[in-house]
C-alpha positions in Angstrom: 0.0 0.0 0.0 1.4 3.4 -1.0 1.0 6.1 1.7 1.1 9.8 1.6 1.5 11.7 4.9 0.2 15.3 5.2 1.0 17.1 8.5 2.5 20.5 9.4 4.5 18.9 12.2 7.9 17.7 11.2 8.1 15.5 14.3 4.8 13.8 13.3 6.0 13.2 9.7 9.3 11.7 11.0 7.4 9.6 13.6 5.2 8.1 10.9 8.2 7.5 8.6 9.8 5.5 11.3 6.6 3.5 12.1 6.1 2.6 8.4 9.7 1.9 7.5 9.8 -1.7 8.6 6.4 -2.7 7.1 7.2 -4.5 3.9 3.7 -4.1 2.5 3.6 -0.3 3.2 5.5 2.3 1.3 5.8 5.9 2.3 5.7 7.7 -1.1 5.6 11.3 0.1 5.2 13.7 2.9 3.6 17.2 2.7 3.7 20.0 5.3 0.2 21.6 4.5 -3.1 20.8 2.8 -2.3 22.6 -0.5 1.0 20.7 -0.9 -0.8 17.5 0.1 -3.4 17.9 -2.6 -0.7 18.5 -5.3 1.3 15.5 -4.1 -1.8 13.3 -4.1 -2.6 14.3 -7.7 0.9 13.4 -8.8 1.5 10.3 -6.7 -2.0 8.9 -6.6 -1.5 7.1 -3.2 -3.6 4.3 -1.9 -3.9 6.0 1.5 -3.4 9.5 2.8 -2.7 10.1 6.5 -4.1 13.7 6.9 -3.8 16.1 9.8 -6.8 18.3 10.4 -5.4 21.5 11.8 -2.7 23.0 9.4 -1.9 26.5 8.3 -3.4 27.6 5.0 -5.6 24.9 3.6 -6.7 22.6 6.5 -7.0 18.9 6.4 -10.7 18.7 6.0 -10.7 20.9 2.9 -7.8 19.0 1.4 -9.5 15.6 2.2 -12.7 16.8 0.4 -10.7 17.7 -2.7 -8.7 14.5 -2.7 -11.8 12.3 -2.2 -13.6 14.0 -5.1 -10.6 13.9 -7.5 -9.2 10.5 -6.4 -12.1 8.4 -5.3 -10.0 5.3 -4.9 -7.6 7.0 -2.5 -8.6 6.3 1.1 -8.1 9.0 3.8 -7.4 8.7 7.5 -7.7 11.9 9.5 -5.3 12.7 12.4 -6.0 15.2 15.2 -5.7 15.9 18.9 -9.3 16.9 18.9 -11.9 14.3 19.9 -15.1 16.4 19.4 -17.9 14.8 17.5 -18.1 17.8 15.2 -14.5 17.1 14.0 -15.4 13.5 13.4 -18.6 14.4 11.5 -16.8 16.9 9.3 -14.0 14.5 8.6 -16.4 11.7 7.5 -18.3 14.2 5.3 -15.0 15.1 3.6 -14.4 11.5 2.7 -12.3 10.2 5.6 -12.6 6.4 6.2 -11.1 6.5 9.8 -9.9 8.9 12.5 -6.7 8.7 14.6 -6.5 10.6 17.9 -3.0 12.0 18.6 -0.8 10.7 20.1 -1.4 7.2 18.7 0.6 4.1 19.1 2.1 1.8 16.4 -0.6 -0.8 17.1 -3.4 1.8 16.7 -1.9 3.0 13.4 -1.5 -0.5 12.0 -5.0 -1.4 13.1 -6.5 1.6 11.3 -4.5 1.0 8.2 -5.6 -2.6 8.2 -9.3 -1.5 8.5 -9.2 0.9 5.6 -7.1 -1.4 3.5 -9.7 -4.2 3.9 -12.4 -2.0 2.3 -12.6 -2.8 -1.4 -13.5 0.0 -3.7 -16.1 -1.2 -6.2 -15.0 -1.1 -9.8 -17.1 1.0 -12.2 -19.9 -0.9 -13.9 -19.2 -1.9 -17.5 -22.2 -2.5 -19.8 -22.2 -6.0 -21.1 -22.7 -6.5 -24.8 -26.2 -7.4 -25.8 -26.8 -10.8 -27.2 -28.4 -10.5 -30.7 -31.1 -13.1 -30.5 -30.7 -15.3 -27.4 -33.6 -15.3 -25.0 -32.7 -13.9 -21.5 -33.9 -15.9 -18.5 -36.3 -13.9 -16.3 -34.9 -12.5 -13.2 -36.4 -14.1 -10.1 -38.2 -11.8 -7.7 -36.3 -10.7 -4.6 -38.0 -11.5 -1.3 -36.8 -9.1 1.4 -35.2 -10.5 4.5 -37.1 -11.1 7.7 -36.0 -8.5 10.4 -36.0 -9.5 14.1 -35.1 -6.9 16.7 -33.9 -7.8 20.2 -34.6 -5.0 22.7 -35.0 -4.4 26.4 -35.8 -1.1 28.1 -33.5 -2.2 31.0 -29.8 -2.8 30.8 -28.3 -6.2 31.7 -31.3 -8.1 30.4 -29.1 -10.1 28.0 -30.1 -8.8 24.7 -26.7 -9.3 23.1 -26.6 -12.9 24.3 -30.0 -13.6 22.9 -29.3 -11.8 19.6 -26.0 -13.8 19.0 -27.5 -17.2 19.8 -30.7 -16.5 17.9 -28.7 -15.5 14.8 -26.5 -18.6 15.1 -29.6 -20.8 15.5 -31.3 -19.4 12.5 -28.2 -19.6 10.3 -27.6 -23.2 11.3 -31.1 -24.7 11.6 -32.6 -23.0 8.6 -29.4 -23.0 6.4 -30.0 -19.3 5.9 -27.9 -16.3 5.1 -28.1 -14.2 8.3 -26.8 -10.7 9.1 -26.3 -9.8 12.7 -26.3 -6.0 13.4 -24.8 -4.4 16.5 -26.9 -1.2 17.0 -25.4 -0.5 20.4 -23.2 2.1 18.7 -21.5 3.4 21.7 -20.5 0.2 23.6 -21.3 -2.7 21.3 -19.6 -6.0 22.0 -21.0 -8.5 19.6 -17.5 -8.8 17.9 -16.0 -9.9 21.2 -18.8 -12.3 21.9 -18.1 -13.9 18.5 -14.3 -13.7 18.8 -14.1 -11.5 15.7 -11.5 -8.9 15.1 -13.4 -5.7 14.3 -11.4 -4.7 11.2 -14.5 -3.1 9.7 -17.6 -1.5 11.3 -20.6 0.6 10.5 -18.3 3.7 10.8 -16.8 2.7 7.4 -20.3 3.0 5.8 -21.4 6.3 7.2 -20.4 8.4 4.2 -21.9 5.9 1.8 -25.4 5.7 3.4 -26.4 9.4 3.0 -27.7 9.3 -0.6 -30.6 7.7 -2.4 -28.4 5.1 -4.2 -26.6 2.8 -1.8 -23.8 0.4 -3.1 -25.1 -2.9 -1.7 -21.8 -4.7 -2.6 -19.9 -2.2 -0.5 -22.3 -2.5 2.4 -22.0 -6.3 2.3 -18.2 -6.1 2.1 -18.0 -4.4 5.5 -19.8 -7.2 7.3 -17.5 -9.7 9.2 -18.0 -13.4 8.3 -18.3 -15.9 11.2 -17.6 -19.6 11.0 -21.2 -20.4 11.8 -22.2 -18.7 8.5 -23.6 -15.5 9.8 -22.2 -12.0 9.0 -21.7 -9.3 11.7 -21.9 -5.6 11.3 -19.8 -4.3 14.2 -20.4 -1.2 16.2 -18.0 1.8 15.7 -14.5 1.4 17.1 -14.8 4.4 19.5 -17.8 5.6 21.5 -17.7 9.2 20.2 -18.4 7.9 16.6 -21.8 6.7 17.7 -23.2 10.3 17.3 -22.3 10.1 13.6 -24.9 7.5 12.9 -28.3 8.8 11.9 -31.7 7.4 11.2 -31.2 8.0 7.4 -28.1 5.8 7.5 -30.0 3.0 9.3 -33.0 3.1 7.0 -30.7 2.9 3.9 -28.6 0.2 5.6 -31.6 -2.0 6.4 -33.1 -1.5 2.9 -29.8 -2.6 1.3 -29.3 -5.6 3.5 -32.9 -6.9 3.1 -32.1 -7.5 -0.6 -29.1 -9.7 0.1 -29.9 -11.7 3.3 -32.6 -14.1 4.4 -32.7 -12.9 8.0 -31.5 -9.8 9.8 -31.1 -10.0 13.6 -30.6 -6.6 15.2 -29.3 -6.1 18.8 -31.0 -2.8 19.5 -29.7 -2.3 23.0 -31.6 -0.4 25.7 -31.8 3.2 24.6 -35.2 4.0 23.1 -33.9 6.8 20.9 -34.6 7.6 17.2 -32.1 5.1 16.0 -33.7 2.3 18.1 -37.1 3.3 16.9 -35.9 3.0 13.3 -34.9 -0.6 13.9 -38.1 -1.4 15.8 -40.3 0.1 13.1 -38.5 -1.9 10.4 -38.7 -5.2 12.4 -41.1 -8.0 11.5 -40.7 -9.2 15.1 -39.6 -7.4 18.2 -38.2 -9.7 20.9 -38.9 -7.7 24.1 -36.6 -9.1 26.8 -37.4 -9.0 30.5 -35.7 -10.5 33.5 -37.3 -11.7 36.7 -36.8 -8.5 38.7 -39.2 -5.7 39.5 -37.5 -2.8 37.6 -37.3 -4.9 34.4 -40.9 -6.0 34.7 -42.0 -2.4 35.2 -40.1 -1.1 32.2 -41.4 -3.9 30.0 -44.9 -3.0 30.9 -44.3 0.6 30.1 -42.9 -0.4 26.6 -45.9 -2.6 25.9 -48.1 0.4 26.7 -46.0 2.6 24.4 -46.1 0.0 21.6 -49.8 0.6 21.0 -49.1 4.3 20.5 -46.5 3.3 18.0 -49.2 1.3 16.1 -47.3 -2.0 16.6 -49.7 -4.9 16.3 -49.6 -7.3 19.2 -48.3 -10.1 17.0 -45.2 -8.1 16.2 -44.0 -8.3 19.8 -42.6 -11.5 21.4 -42.2 -11.2 25.1 -39.1 -13.2 26.3 -38.2 -14.1 29.8 -34.4 -14.3 30.2 -32.5 -15.7 33.1 -35.5 -17.6 34.4 -34.8 -19.0 37.8 -37.6 -20.2 40.2 -35.3 -19.3 43.2 -35.9 -15.6 42.5 -39.4 -15.9 43.8 -40.9 -14.3 40.7 -42.3 -16.9 38.3 -43.2 -16.6 34.6 -46.9 -16.9 35.4 -46.7 -14.1 37.9 -45.0 -11.8 35.4 -47.6 -12.7 32.7 -50.4 -11.9 35.1 -48.9 -8.5 36.0 -48.0 -7.4 32.5 -51.1 -9.0 30.9 -48.9 -10.4 28.1 -48.0 -14.1 27.5 -44.4 -15.1 27.1 -43.3 -16.3 23.6 -40.0 -17.6 24.9 -38.4 -18.5 28.2 -34.6 -18.8 28.6 -33.6 -20.7 31.7 -30.8 -19.2 33.8 -27.4 -20.9 33.3 -24.9 -18.2 34.5 -21.8 -20.5 34.4 -22.3 -21.6 30.8 -23.3 -18.1 29.7 -20.2 -16.5 31.3 -17.9 -19.2 29.9 -19.3 -18.8 26.4 -18.8 -15.0 26.5 -15.3 -15.2 27.8 -14.3 -17.7 25.1 -16.0 -15.8 22.3 -18.2 -18.7 21.5 -22.1 -18.7 21.2 -23.6 -20.5 24.2 -25.5 -22.9 22.0 -22.1 -24.1 20.6 -20.3 -23.8 23.9 -22.8 -26.0 25.8 -25.4 -27.7 23.5 -26.9 -29.5 26.5 -27.5 -26.3 28.5 -31.2 -25.5 29.4 -30.5 -22.1 27.9 -29.5 -23.6 24.6 -32.9 -25.4 24.4 -34.5 -22.1 25.2 -32.7 -20.3 22.3 -33.6 -23.1 19.8 -37.3 -22.9 20.9 -37.2 -19.1 20.6 -36.0 -19.5 17.0 -39.5 -20.7 16.1 -40.8 -17.2 16.9 -38.8 -15.8 14.0 -41.1 -15.9 10.9 -40.0 -18.1 8.0 -38.8 -16.1 5.0 -41.4 -16.4 2.2 -40.3 -18.4 -0.8 -39.6 -16.3 -4.0 -42.4 -16.6 -6.5 -41.6 -18.5 -9.7 -40.4 -16.1 -12.5 -42.8 -15.5 -15.3 -41.6 -16.8 -18.7 
């Protein structure tokens, strides 16, 4: 990978030169001291990657990044700054930056970011295929959109992430389906750790590509991380401050794009009932409302069920799930159903030892301990996910 450094600090330029010197697959092709010089060098050298400082005399890094991203769309840009404010992040992403490094950064942080942006493939321009003179073209089969299931709880610690992971693995394995698992806990998502995946790519890499009407579905799919079970994970942003860059427009376009490529989409919504969460819940065919056997969780679940009628969610859209069921708590499933006036569609027995062991090993519980009562609960809960409709036969 050919790299251009643009930074007004001579110390930073020298520091980066030393860090990159021993990497055989990385070549420092140039170093510029300001934005204007950086733009000219980018035009001449056409690097694969530009490491760009934000605050420089004359033309700043964001202006330079905007010019480079428009003139050289295949060149990836990583912004560098001592500033952590969300506004800087937002402006950098809007200017075409793929990643953001906070100074001072370490060698490992630099290599990790370079690896992330390097793994993003830039789609080649479409080339029109020659038209066959007389051969009949087979009709294109109709696309049936994916079934979307959202896992949500209005109380933290309910186990939404554990349920989302195991539900996704169960659907992928039992139904031999193509499943996307989305981590919508944008500030502190951990699905990558629960699946033992290195988060080389995340939703942050898609932000600048999800603003417009036309979304590159191939690019969206390329950002998902494949898991040995057959599912694909869209990881949360690598840093908490990047969560504020994700908007409802991004999520609407993301879900629309993925529904055309997958059979099932499982969304770990998290616990915050904000606009982004409502976007996922509105789009869902099923909402798995998770409650644990404690008074605050039961109260919040009842409040959400009351709110759901105001959101025009039909009752069949919501599946009430009791997680960490344990008769020793003194609160039974029947008692919760009576209080909430809603029947459970799934019950996950408590098995804290297996659950903690699975999380710490980065293995889904249903694979870590297939004989666990919780595993049986996850497999039974899978039946509450609607089957994807079969595609209609193409018309001749």
